[in-house]
N, C-alpha and C positions, 0 to 999 in steps of 0.2 A: 273507494267501498266501505259500507258502515261498518263493517266487522274487521277492517285492517288494525286499528288501536288496539282492538281485543286481542288479535292474532300478535300484535306488538307486545303488549304487555304480558302475555302468556309467554312469548318468547323469551323475554329478559328475564321473567321471573323464575324458569324453568334453567336459564344460563347461570343464574347467581346462584342457585341450590346446587345445580351440578358442579359448579365452579369450587364452591364452599366445603363441597362433600370430598373434594380431590380427584374428581374425573373429569378428564378434559372436555371443557364444555362444547366442543366441537361436535360432539356426538347429539346435541340439543338441535344444530342446524340440520344435522341428517335426517333426525325424527320429523322435524315440522314439514321439510322439504318432502319427505314420505306421505304425511298425513293430508299435504295440502294437494287434493286430487285434480285432474286435468281430464277435459274432454272437449271434444267438438260440437258445437252448436249445431240442434237438430232442426229440421224445418218446423216439427210441432211448436218447440220452444219459441223460434223466429216467428211463427205465425201468431201466437199469443202475446209477442210483445208488440205485433202489428196492432192487434185488436185494442190492446190497453192504449196505444196511441192514438189510434181512430177515436175512441170514447175521449180521450184529452182535446183532440181537435175539434170534436162536435160540442163539449161543453170543457172550455178552458178552466178547470177550478184547481186550487191547490192540491185537492186531494187526490184529483184524476192525474193531476201531473206527478205526484209523489208515485203514485201506482205507475206511471209509464216508465218514470225512473228505474224504480226497483226491477219492473217486469224487463227492461232492457238490459239492465245489469247481470240481471239472474240467468241471460241468456250465455254467459260466457261463464267458464269455470273460477273456481277461487284461485288457481294457479293462476290463469291469465288476468285475474283482475289483482291480485297481490302482487304479479311481476310489475304491472303498470303503475302501481301506486308506489312500491319503492324501488323501482330501477334508478331513478336520478338518484335516490341515497345511496344504494348500492353502489353505483357506478362510478359515482362524483365524489362521495365523502368516504365510505367504509371502506373499498378497496384500496385507494389512494394512501388512506390513514394506516390500513395494515401494510403497504407497500414502505413506507415512509418509517412505521415504527419497525418494521423487521429486514429492510435490505440494508440500514445505516451502515456502512463500513467505509474506511478510510483506504482508497485504494493508492497505496504508496510504492516507491522501489521495494521497500523491505518485504510487503505483502506478495508481490508480485514473484519476489524472488523464491520466496518459501511457497507460493502456489504451483512455481515450475517444476518443483519434485516432489510436493507434496502427494501422500497416495490419494488424500482425502480428495483433493481437487482434481485430480486425475482421473479417479475413479468417477466422479459425479459427471465430469465432461465424456468420458468414455461410455458410460452407461445410458446418457441422453441422446449423445450424437450417433451413437454406433449400436450400443445394446437395444432401444427401443425398436430403430427402424430394422433391425435384423432380425427381433422376435417376432414382431407384427409379420414381415415378407415371411420367415422361414416357417412360422405357424400356418398361415395362409395356404402354403405351399405344398406343406404336410398334409394338412386336411383335404386338400383338393385332390393329392396323390393318394390318399389311403383311401377316400372314398370314391375313387375312379370318376371326379368330375363331378360327382353328383351335388356335392356341397365345394362350391368354389366362390369366389367373391364376383359380386354382380359388376365390378367392373375392369379393368386391364391392369396388368401387373406395372406397368407405370405409375398409375393411379395409385395403387396399393403401396408401392415404395414412397410416393410424395406424401401417404397419409401417414407412414411410418417415420417419415423424416422431421413432418410437422409435429408429430406426437413428442418429439424432443424438447419443444417449449415448455418446460416446466417454470412455475414462478410460485404462486400464492399456495398451493399443495404442500410443493418441496420445500418453501421456505417455512411453512408451519411444521412439518416433520422435522427440518433442521433443528430450528429453535428448541424442539423438544429432546431432540437426542444428543445435540453437543452443546459445547459451550468453549469459550476461550477462543485461542487459534485456530481449533480445528472447526469452530461455526465460522469463523471470518474467511475461512479457505474454502467452505462447503458455500456459502454464499458468492462468493467470486466465480466459483465453479458452475452455479447455478446459472449466473448470468452470462458467462463465457456460453455455455451450453444452449442457452436461449436464442443469443444471435447467430452463433452458428447453425443452429437448426432452422433458422429462419433463410439462413443465405443458401443452404443447401436445399431446401424446399423450393427457393425460386431457381436455382440451377435445375433441379429436377424437371421443373414444366417448362423451364426456357427451354431444356432440350427437346422435350416433346412437343413442344410448339414450332421446332425447326423440323421435325419429321414430315415427310409427305403425307398427304391427307388421309390416304388409306392406313398406311402403317399407325399415324397419329390415332385413327379412330379405333382403332385394334388397341392399341398401347392404352387409352385412356376409357375405352368403354368396354374393351374385352369382348367374349364371343358368348358370353352365358345368357339367358334369354331375362330381360327385365322383369320387374312385378308389374302386373297390368292391373290398374285402377279402375278401367271402364268395364265392369261387373257384368253386362250385357252386353256382347259383341255385335259389329255391326251386322246387318242382315241384308244384302243386297236386296233381296225379294221383298222387303218390307220398309226398310228405311230410306228416307229422301235424300238421295244424292246428286252431287254435281262432281263433274269430272272422271275420268277413266276409271268405269267399274272395277279393274285390276290392277290400279294404281298402288305403289309399292308402300305409299304414304297417307294414311288417314286423318282428318281434321274432324273431329265432331264438337258441335257444338250444343248445348243445352241452353235454349233462348226462349224471350218472353218478346211477342210483338208490341208490346207496350214498355218495356222495360228502356228507359233513356240509355243504358250502357251499350245494351245490344244494338241500339241505334248507332251508337258511337265506334262501336266495334264492326258494324256491317262493310263500310267503305274500308277498311283493313282487310276483312275475309275478301271482300271483290280484288282487291290489290293482290292479295296472296294468289288467288286463282288466275289472275292476268300474268303474275310472274312465273308459277311454276306450272310446267304444263302437265306433271306427272303425280299430280296429288289429287286425292277427292275429300269432296266436304260433305257433311251430313249435319242435317239440321234434326235435331230433337225437341218436342215441345216441354216448356217447363215455366206455365203461366202460372206467377204469382199472384194469385186471386185475391189475397188478402190486401195487397198494395196498390193491385191496377185492375180497376172496374170492367175494363174492356178485353183482359189478358186471354178469357177463356173464350169468349165470343171470337177474337180475332184467330185463335188456334184453330177452331172449329170451320171456321172463315175458308183458312189456307186448306183446311182438309177438303172442304166442300167443292174447292177449286181444282185442289190434285185429283178428284174423281173425275173432273173434264179435262186432265191432262195438262192442268195451269197452276199447279203448284208453288213452282219457282216464281211465275211472274205474280201471283199473287203476294208471294212471300217478300218480292222487292217493294211491292204498292206498300203492303203493312209498315214497313220498316221504314219507307222513304214518308207516311202520312201518320206517324204515331200519335199526333195530337186529334186526329180524325177518323176515331175509330168507331162509330156508333152504328146501329145497324142500317141509318139511312145511309151513311157512309160506304160500307163495305158494299150494299147493293151497287152504289154508282161505281165503284171497283170492278165488280163483277160485270157491269154492263160494259165497261170501258175496255174489259178484254174479252170483249165479245162471248161471254157464257151463256149458255141457255140458262135464263133466269128462273123458269119455272122450275126447272129440274135442281137448281141453285138453293131457291127457296124451299124447296120441299127438303133437302139435305139437311139444309139448317134446323128445319122445323122440326127433323126427326133425329136431330142432333148425331146422326150418323158417324160423325168423327170423335164423340168424347170417348168412346172406348179406347180409341186407339192413342189419343191423349193422354189417357189414364197408364196406359202402358209405359209412354214414356216416364210420366211422372215417379212410377214405381222403378223405375231403372235409374232414375237418377236418384232417389232414394238409398236404392243398393248400392250405387257409388258415392255415396256421401255429400250430394249436390246438394247444397241449399240457397244459392244465389245463380243471378244471372248477369253475362255470361259466363259461363264455364266452358272450358275448352281441353279435350282430349286430344293427343297427338300419338298415332298408332296404339291407343290404348293406355297412355300413361296421361295423367293430369298435368296439365300445363299451370304453373303457378307464377304469379308475378303479372306484370304489364301484358297488355295485349294490342300493343301498337304494331305496326308493319314491322319495326326492326326485331323486336322481342318474339312474334309468331315466327318470322322469317328464319331467325335463329334455331329456335325448336323444329322447325320442320328441318332445317339442315342437319342438324342432330340426330333427327329421326333418318334420314337418308344416310349419314355415315354410322349409325348404329346397325343399320341393314346392309353396310358395306357397297352402297349405292351412289350412284351419283345424281342430284339433282336435274331434271331437264328444264332449261329456262326457256318461257317466249322471248323473253328481250334481254338486252344485258342488264345483269342485276344492278351495277353501278353503287354508288354512294347511294345510302339510306336516308330517308327523311324520318323523323319521329310523329307519332302522332297519328 
């Protein structure tokens, strides 16, 4: 990031100025963090970056290379770029140096003997190991109780307890406060208490979730997921009368994919989707168009071809052919596919010429924008956006979690057995 050194220089200068004035320089870090704004890349910015790269691809000059580089970087927020730039320094240099400079204590028999009866050590341990979990759980319960469950945690109470216990792991901030508030033997006893509380909180958190893992499936789902309705990421709900759908119309779990027929990643995901539909008997799958016309020359045509085939009841047959032949999506190729499927070619050509599917495709693109979808493939499972990999193991786990959240059992078409990756 070209402004990274400038941010660093301003930060160091402000740190020195504030430190010399007698104010704790930690406030500089807080202010710099607040000023470094973050945002998700939008489709408009991504398309502009693609246009710049296309210009460079056509004329590979140093000027266009610089424009493409700047355009690609500008799609990401300053927060993301600065994190990427300084993450190695912060994680592998600054934080370890801080720990070495502030934790340095000699743990011997004398310190341990003092700590056992020290109100400072015991206070730190009790506050972190008992006080913080108790405060989080009790506050969450009181808010749910007095709001008559209108405001309640979006997870189960065992998960709330786990969040409470893991919050007892205090390190850098706790040490920072201790070094400013205490000195001498009290500071040593506090540091020991912080270390003990960190280890104890980690162990208790492991025990909480170990206990949850041993519960029966139904109780485990309720304990971890709760009964509250989750936040819905899919802004335009599935409409059985409009959307292209595979699987039982009334299935309790719905998988929605925003896809591009020319996108190689959609092509890689397609066998996974087919295996998912083969494994689970009670899920439905929905395809919505998101042709990335700025990077895929035939994406819009392929989407309109699928819609023209769908007008003759062959959407899914054409969908499968297009994804199986992503490198052959020219007008001549798609006409050959229509003939292969036995479609009425005159009617098919007429629908393509009139671009009757373009409006429906535009509606899908608008719905993708509303849901914050910028790339393909993007999956939603029961309205919740799926983050991470889209191999069979990841998608199967997400589908099972959706069944558990709905307190239902998935119906398998075959023995699920061990899963392969990819």
